[in-house]
Structures are given as structure tokens and as C-alpha cells.
C-alpha positions as CSV (number, residue, x, y, z in Angstrom):
1,X,23.1,22.9,-18.6
2,X,21.8,26.4,-18.6
3,X,19.4,28.5,-16.6
4,X,16.9,30.6,-18.5
5,X,13.9,32.7,-17.8
6,X,10.9,32.2,-20.0
7,X,8.9,35.2,-21.1
8,X,5.7,33.8,-19.6
9,X,7.2,33.1,-16.1
10,X,9.2,34.8,-13.4
11,X,10.9,31.6,-12.5
12,X,14.2,30.4,-13.8
13,X,14.2,27.1,-15.8
14,X,16.9,24.4,-16.2
15,X,17.5,23.4,-19.8
16,X,20.0,21.0,-21.4
17,X,20.5,17.8,-23.3
18,X,22.9,15.7,-21.2
19,X,23.8,12.1,-21.8
20,X,20.8,11.6,-24.1
21,X,18.4,13.1,-21.5
22,X,16.5,16.3,-22.3
23,X,15.9,18.5,-19.2
24,X,13.4,21.4,-19.1
25,X,12.0,22.0,-15.7
26,X,11.4,25.0,-13.4
27,X,13.6,25.6,-10.4
28,X,10.7,27.3,-8.6
29,X,13.1,30.2,-7.9
30,X,13.2,33.8,-9.1
31,X,16.7,34.6,-7.7
32,X,19.4,33.9,-10.2
33,X,22.1,33.0,-7.7
34,X,19.9,30.4,-6.0
35,X,18.8,29.1,-9.4
36,X,22.5,28.7,-10.3
37,X,23.1,26.7,-7.2
38,X,20.3,24.4,-8.2
39,X,21.8,24.1,-11.7
40,X,25.2,23.1,-10.3
41,X,23.6,20.5,-8.0
42,X,21.4,19.0,-10.7
43,X,24.2,18.8,-13.3
44,X,26.4,17.1,-10.7
45,X,23.7,14.6,-9.8
46,X,23.1,13.7,-13.5
47,X,26.8,13.3,-14.1
48,X,27.1,11.1,-11.0
49,X,24.1,8.9,-12.1
50,X,25.5,8.6,-15.6
51,X,28.9,7.4,-14.3
52,X,27.8,5.2,-11.4
53,X,24.2,4.3,-12.3
54,X,20.9,5.1,-10.6
55,X,21.6,2.8,-7.7
56,X,24.3,5.2,-6.5
57,X,22.1,8.3,-6.7
58,X,18.5,7.6,-5.8
59,X,17.3,8.7,-2.4
60,X,14.5,7.2,-0.3
61,X,12.3,10.3,-0.9
62,X,12.7,9.9,-4.7
63,X,11.8,6.2,-4.5
64,X,8.8,7.0,-2.2
65,X,7.5,9.7,-4.5
66,X,7.7,7.3,-7.5
67,X,6.0,4.5,-5.5
68,X,3.1,6.8,-4.6
69,X,2.9,8.2,-8.1
70,X,2.7,4.6,-9.5
71,X,-0.4,3.9,-7.3
72,X,1.2,2.8,-4.0
73,X,-0.3,3.8,-0.7
74,X,1.2,6.8,1.1
75,X,-0.1,5.6,4.4
76,X,2.6,6.1,7.1
77,X,5.1,7.2,4.6
78,X,5.3,10.9,5.6
79,X,7.1,10.2,8.9
80,X,9.5,7.8,7.1
81,X,10.3,10.4,4.4
82,X,11.0,13.1,7.0
83,X,13.4,10.7,8.8
84,X,15.3,9.2,5.9
85,X,14.2,11.0,2.8
86,X,17.6,12.4,1.8
87,X,19.4,9.1,2.5
88,X,20.7,7.4,-0.6
89,X,19.1,3.9,-1.0
90,X,22.4,2.1,-1.2
91,X,23.4,3.5,2.3
92,X,20.2,2.2,4.0
93,X,20.6,-1.2,5.6
94,X,18.9,-3.2,8.4
95,X,20.6,-1.1,11.1
96,X,19.2,2.2,9.6
97,X,15.7,0.7,9.2
98,X,15.7,-0.5,12.8
99,X,17.0,2.9,14.1
100,X,14.2,4.6,12.1
101,X,11.6,2.3,13.7
102,X,12.9,3.0,17.2
103,X,13.1,6.8,16.8
104,X,9.7,7.1,15.1
105,X,7.8,4.6,17.3
106,X,9.8,4.4,20.6
107,X,6.9,3.2,22.8
108,X,5.0,1.2,20.2
109,X,4.5,-2.6,20.2
110,X,6.4,-4.7,17.6
111,X,3.2,-5.1,15.6
112,X,2.7,-1.3,15.4
113,X,6.3,-0.8,14.3
114,X,5.9,-3.5,11.8
115,X,2.8,-2.1,10.3
116,X,3.7,1.6,10.3
117,X,7.4,1.5,9.6
118,X,8.7,-1.8,8.2
119,X,5.8,-2.6,5.8
120,X,5.7,0.8,4.0
121,X,9.5,0.9,3.9
122,X,9.7,-2.5,2.3
123,X,6.9,-1.6,-0.2
124,X,9.0,1.4,-1.3
125,X,12.1,-0.7,-1.5
126,X,10.4,-3.4,-3.6
127,X,9.3,-0.6,-6.0
128,X,12.9,0.7,-6.2
129,X,14.1,-2.8,-7.0
130,X,11.6,-3.0,-9.9
131,X,13.0,0.3,-11.2
132,X,16.6,-0.9,-11.0
133,X,17.4,1.6,-8.2
134,X,18.1,-0.9,-5.4
135,X,19.3,-4.4,-4.8
136,X,17.2,-7.3,-3.5
137,X,17.5,-7.6,0.3
138,X,16.0,-9.7,3.0
139,X,14.7,-7.3,5.7
140,X,14.1,-8.5,9.3
141,X,10.9,-7.4,10.9
142,X,10.4,-6.9,14.7
143,X,9.1,-9.9,16.7
144,X,7.6,-10.3,20.1
145,X,10.2,-11.1,22.8
146,X,10.4,-14.7,23.9
147,X,7.9,-15.6,26.6
148,X,5.2,-13.2,25.4
149,X,3.3,-15.7,23.2
150,X,0.6,-16.3,25.8
151,X,-3.1,-15.8,25.8
152,X,-4.0,-12.2,26.7
153,X,-7.1,-11.5,28.8
154,X,-7.5,-8.0,27.3
155,X,-10.3,-7.6,24.7
156,X,-9.0,-7.8,21.2
157,X,-9.5,-5.0,18.7
158,X,-11.9,-5.9,16.0
159,X,-10.3,-6.9,12.7
160,X,-7.5,-8.8,14.3
161,X,-9.0,-12.3,14.3
162,X,-11.2,-14.4,12.0
163,X,-14.9,-15.3,12.5
164,X,-16.9,-18.1,11.1
165,X,-19.0,-17.4,8.0
166,X,-22.3,-17.7,9.8
167,X,-21.4,-14.9,12.0
168,X,-20.1,-12.9,9.1
169,X,-23.3,-13.5,7.2
170,X,-25.4,-12.3,10.1
171,X,-23.3,-9.1,10.3
172,X,-23.5,-8.5,6.5
173,X,-27.2,-9.0,6.6
174,X,-27.5,-5.9,8.8
175,X,-25.9,-3.7,6.2
176,X,-27.4,-1.8,3.2
177,X,-26.9,-3.4,-0.2
178,X,-23.9,-1.4,-1.4
179,X,-21.6,-1.9,1.6
180,X,-22.9,-5.4,2.0
181,X,-21.6,-6.3,-1.5
182,X,-18.2,-4.9,-0.6
183,X,-18.0,-6.8,2.7
184,X,-19.2,-10.1,1.1
185,X,-16.5,-9.6,-1.6
186,X,-13.8,-9.1,1.1
187,X,-14.9,-12.3,2.9
188,X,-14.5,-14.3,-0.3
189,X,-11.2,-12.7,-1.6
190,X,-9.2,-11.5,1.4
191,X,-8.4,-8.2,-0.3
192,X,-7.5,-5.2,1.7
193,X,-10.4,-2.7,1.7
194,X,-8.4,-0.1,-0.1
195,X,-7.6,-2.7,-2.8
196,X,-11.2,-3.4,-3.3
197,X,-12.1,0.3,-3.5
198,X,-9.5,0.7,-6.3
199,X,-10.8,-2.1,-8.5
200,X,-12.0,-1.3,-11.9
201,X,-14.5,-3.4,-13.9
202,X,-11.7,-4.2,-16.3
203,X,-9.7,-5.8,-13.5
204,X,-12.3,-8.6,-13.2
205,X,-12.7,-11.6,-15.5
206,X,-15.7,-13.5,-14.5
207,X,-15.4,-16.1,-17.2
208,X,-12.0,-17.0,-15.9
209,X,-12.9,-16.5,-12.3
210,X,-10.0,-14.2,-11.8
211,X,-9.3,-10.6,-10.8
212,X,-6.1,-8.5,-10.9
213,X,-5.0,-6.2,-8.1
214,X,-2.9,-3.7,-9.9
215,X,-1.9,-1.5,-6.9
216,X,-1.3,-2.8,-3.4
217,X,0.3,-2.1,-0.1
218,X,3.5,-4.0,-1.1
219,X,3.8,-2.2,-4.4
220,X,3.5,-5.5,-6.3
221,X,0.5,-6.4,-8.5
222,X,-1.1,-9.8,-8.1
223,X,-3.9,-12.1,-9.3
224,X,-6.7,-13.4,-7.0
225,X,-9.0,-16.3,-7.8
226,X,-12.8,-15.6,-7.7
227,X,-15.1,-17.9,-5.7
228,X,-18.0,-19.2,-7.7
229,X,-20.4,-17.4,-5.3
230,X,-19.0,-14.0,-6.3
231,X,-19.4,-14.8,-10.0
232,X,-23.1,-15.2,-9.5
233,X,-23.7,-11.5,-8.8
234,X,-20.6,-9.6,-9.9
235,X,-21.7,-9.6,-13.6
236,X,-23.9,-6.5,-13.5
237,X,-21.2,-4.6,-11.7
238,X,-18.6,-5.5,-14.3
239,X,-21.0,-4.7,-17.2
240,X,-21.6,-1.3,-15.6
241,X,-18.0,-0.4,-16.1
242,X,-15.8,2.0,-14.2
243,X,-15.3,1.5,-10.5
244,X,-16.4,-2.0,-9.5
245,X,-17.9,-0.9,-6.1
246,X,-19.7,2.3,-5.4
247,X,-21.4,3.9,-2.4
248,X,-25.2,3.9,-1.9
249,X,-25.0,7.3,-3.6
250,X,-23.4,5.8,-6.7
251,X,-20.0,7.5,-6.0
252,X,-16.6,5.7,-5.8
253,X,-15.4,4.8,-2.3
254,X,-12.8,7.2,-1.0
255,X,-9.4,5.8,-0.1
256,X,-9.7,7.0,3.5
257,X,-6.6,6.0,5.4
258,X,-6.9,7.0,9.0
259,X,-10.6,7.3,9.7
260,X,-11.8,3.7,9.4
261,X,-12.0,3.6,5.7
262,X,-14.9,4.2,3.3
263,X,-17.1,1.6,5.1
264,X,-16.8,3.2,8.6
265,X,-20.4,4.4,8.8
266,X,-21.8,1.2,7.4
267,X,-19.8,-0.9,9.8
268,X,-21.0,1.2,12.8
269,X,-24.6,0.9,11.7
270,X,-24.3,-2.9,11.2
271,X,-22.8,-3.2,14.7
272,X,-25.8,-1.3,16.2
273,X,-28.3,-3.4,14.3
274,X,-26.7,-6.8,14.7
275,X,-25.1,-6.5,18.1
276,X,-21.9,-8.0,16.6
277,X,-18.9,-5.9,17.6
278,X,-16.0,-8.1,16.5
279,X,-16.3,-7.7,12.7
280,X,-14.6,-5.1,10.6
281,X,-13.3,-5.0,7.0
282,X,-10.0,-6.6,8.1
283,X,-11.8,-9.4,9.8
284,X,-12.6,-10.7,6.3
285,X,-8.9,-10.8,5.5
286,X,-8.0,-12.9,8.6
287,X,-11.0,-15.1,7.9
288,X,-9.9,-15.8,4.3
289,X,-6.3,-16.5,5.4
290,X,-7.5,-19.0,8.0
291,X,-9.8,-20.6,5.5
292,X,-7.0,-21.1,3.1
293,X,-4.9,-22.7,5.8
294,X,-7.7,-25.1,6.7
295,X,-8.2,-25.9,3.0
296,X,-4.5,-27.0,2.8
297,X,-3.4,-24.3,0.5
298,X,0.4,-24.1,0.4
299,X,1.7,-21.1,2.4
300,X,3.5,-19.7,-0.6
301,X,0.4,-19.7,-2.7
302,X,-1.6,-18.2,0.2
303,X,0.9,-15.4,0.5
304,X,0.5,-14.7,-3.2
305,X,-3.3,-14.6,-3.0
306,X,-3.3,-12.3,0.0
307,X,-0.4,-10.1,-1.1
308,X,1.7,-10.7,2.1
309,X,5.0,-8.9,2.1
310,X,6.7,-11.7,4.1
311,X,5.8,-15.2,5.3
312,X,5.8,-14.0,8.9
313,X,2.4,-12.4,8.2
314,X,1.2,-15.8,7.1
315,X,2.4,-17.5,10.3
316,X,0.6,-14.8,12.3
């Protein structure tokens, strides 16, 4: 491996053909000594991977970057990457994951640690498994201490419980057509809002009553059956092509992560007009999950439809 400086750049580049791999990338450095240090480190890493395989060399930050690049959500990943980014995947076990959760979210409830630490970590890990960088493992998630499974008198946050479909219909009726279509779609599929926003017309097959979620929170694609009611009005959206759902202005919904999502304004307006305060996009997901249980769908099939990372989400 050599370091060279191209005529059209001040930066030093790494160039080589090593073990059948061709490398030509910038070091991002103009100092030869620093570039040489990068060359030595890169060459050693490639040699180590060639001898011991990628499972011995891939770090969590590399796996996380690949996961996001492949379409995975980067929500909550920044803090995880800062905490364990340089750690090799094969050195991370249950103890290391639990320690990261305790240090990153020392005062948070188990549900918060589960959502903001364990779920994104497991999504990255599953992606790494698919690339041959990590082994299959069963990760334990945090649970409430015994004796805490009691009815709480505090008001629940919207989106944490199901509602009946009459109440859902009353809420959706208070929305403008574009967001109303999205919410109706969520109440009949159980998709996460960000998954619905990412759907392309080519992902939907109305004749087969089926849609494909190609990127999801868990990093695994899945198929979802379409209710006949959706097939009655999805046709024009599919024929239009491009993004399946668009805003009232005809633009794609933004994948907003921390501000309530692309439906925030529509949800607030519907709450004012309908007086219903306990409905949010995630209410639809809980409602579909409950409906599948009542319909007698096997828990494993239900988890596949909803894209649950573990069966503990199904029990919840």
C-alpha cells in the first residue's frame, strides 16, 4: 500500500491492490507523516481481516454506518456510536450492552432504555449478521421490576394504547384528505409512520393485496397484507408513481424523528377540531396489534406483520 498525492488535490491518497481488493481513497490529510500513520493502520486492518475474517475486525461504528447507508433509521444511534463506536463487534456482549444503557440513560424507565438503546443496537446487530460481520445472539431487554405491573392512575401519553375503530374514524374525519389517508393506512396496516412515509408505489401490489416494507427500524425487510378497504382507494396513488403518500402540497413526507413526525401539524389540528386527545400515529400500530390478537392470529405471524424485533413487544 502506498500514499500518493494527486495533481488535482492537496490530500494524500491510499492506493493498493491487496488480497484481491483495490483501494483508492483519500486520507483527508495534507501532512505526509499523518498520512503514513493512516496507511500503516489501514494496511494492518486489511491484513487482520484477510487472516481472521470480517467478524474479527468490524467495529460497531462501521456496522452502524452501513446500517444507516442501507436505509436503516439513525434515530438514537448517535449516542450509542459515541459510547461503543470503536468497540469490535465480537467484543460486545450482553454485559457491554447493559452497561451502555445504564450509562446513557441512568434515570430512564426500562421502556425508554429499551426504545432508545436496546432497539437501535439490535437493529444494527441484525444488519451486521446479514453482512457476515457478527454471530446470531439472543439479547435480553430490560423489564419492569416485579410488583410494578399495576394500573397507574397517571394519564397515559397518546400513542401508547389502542382505540376502537369508531373513535379512530371520528378522529381521521377531522383531518384534511392527505394526512387522513396516511392515518387510515396506518390503522389498517400497523406500519410505523416512518415506514409509511418511505413507501414507494412499486412497493404496493394491489392485485395481490400485499406491500413490501424494504427499510424498517429492525433493519429487516418484511411483507404486510393489505386490507380490502385499502385496496378500494390506493389504486390512484399507486398509478401516480413515486412516493405513495404526499403532503397536501404534493411533497414527500419528511422523515422527522424527534419533532412528532411529518403528521405533527395534522394531528394537532385534528385534536383541536375533534376534541380527541388520545390518538397519534402510533395509536394505529397498537390498535392493529390488538386487533390481530383478537382475530386469533398466531403471535409469530403478528410479529412478522408488525416488524417486532422481539416477542416481548408482542406481549406488551
